[in-house]
C-alpha positions as CSV (number, residue, x, y, z in Angstrom):
1,M,-45.1,26.4,-60.7
2,K,-44.4,24.4,-63.6
3,E,-42.1,21.5,-63.4
4,V,-40.3,19.1,-65.9
5,V,-38.9,15.8,-64.8
6,V,-35.5,14.9,-66.9
7,D,-34.0,11.6,-67.1
8,A,-30.2,11.0,-67.4
9,S,-30.3,10.7,-71.3
10,L,-31.0,14.3,-71.1
11,A,-28.9,15.3,-68.7
12,V,-25.8,13.7,-70.1
13,K,-26.3,16.2,-73.0
14,W,-26.0,19.0,-70.7
15,V,-22.6,17.8,-69.4
16,L,-20.8,15.9,-72.5
17,P,-20.6,17.2,-76.0
18,E,-22.4,14.5,-78.1
19,P,-25.2,14.6,-80.9
20,L,-28.3,17.0,-79.7
21,S,-26.0,18.4,-76.9
22,E,-26.5,21.9,-78.3
23,E,-30.4,21.2,-78.4
24,A,-30.6,19.9,-75.2
25,L,-29.0,22.8,-73.8
26,L,-31.4,25.2,-75.2
27,L,-34.3,23.4,-74.4
28,A,-33.1,23.9,-70.4
29,E,-32.5,27.6,-71.3
30,R,-36.1,27.8,-72.5
31,W,-37.4,26.0,-69.6
32,S,-35.6,28.7,-67.3
33,E,-36.8,31.5,-68.9
34,Q,-40.2,30.3,-68.7
35,G,-40.0,29.8,-65.1
36,I,-40.4,25.8,-65.4
37,R,-38.5,24.0,-62.8
38,I,-36.2,21.3,-63.8
39,V,-36.4,18.2,-61.5
40,A,-34.8,14.9,-61.5
41,P,-34.4,11.8,-59.8
42,P,-32.1,11.9,-56.6
43,H,-29.8,9.4,-58.3
44,I,-29.4,11.2,-61.6
45,H,-25.9,12.2,-61.1
46,V,-24.9,8.7,-60.5
47,E,-26.3,7.6,-63.8
48,V,-24.6,10.5,-65.3
49,A,-21.2,9.4,-64.2
50,N,-22.4,5.9,-65.1
51,A,-22.7,7.0,-69.0
52,I,-19.2,8.7,-68.9
53,R,-17.9,5.6,-67.5
54,K,-19.4,3.4,-70.3
55,R,-17.5,5.8,-73.0
56,V,-14.1,4.6,-71.2
57,P,-12.4,3.3,-73.3
58,R,-14.5,3.2,-76.6
59,E,-14.9,6.9,-76.9
60,M,-12.8,8.6,-74.3
61,S,-9.5,7.9,-72.4
62,E,-9.5,7.5,-68.7
63,E,-8.2,10.8,-68.4
64,E,-10.8,12.7,-70.5
65,A,-13.4,10.6,-68.3
66,I,-11.8,11.9,-65.0
67,E,-11.7,15.4,-66.5
68,W,-15.5,15.4,-67.1
69,L,-16.5,13.9,-63.9
70,P,-16.0,17.0,-61.7
71,R,-17.8,19.0,-64.5
72,S,-20.9,16.5,-64.2
73,R,-20.7,16.6,-60.4
74,K,-20.3,20.5,-60.3
75,D,-23.4,21.2,-62.8
76,F,-25.6,19.2,-60.2
77,M,-24.2,20.5,-57.1
78,R,-24.8,24.1,-58.5
79,G,-28.4,23.4,-58.6
80,R,-29.2,22.6,-62.4
81,F,-32.0,20.1,-60.7
82,A,-34.0,21.2,-57.8
């Protein structure tokens, strides 16, 4: 089975609306359709949470960040990554 290793810069685009998020989601979908296994470092959820945290207060309020954090965690918990 083929594998692709992703980093937090791509994973953030899967959980937050930002430039190139749509393309990043399509890429993940294409990998899935092709049977390519998506893998990431075990600490990637921490890196994504940190990216969300860094947006406060510049780009989002604390309340918005709190709303996104569970979505990010859920995405990882549902097995987006192997």
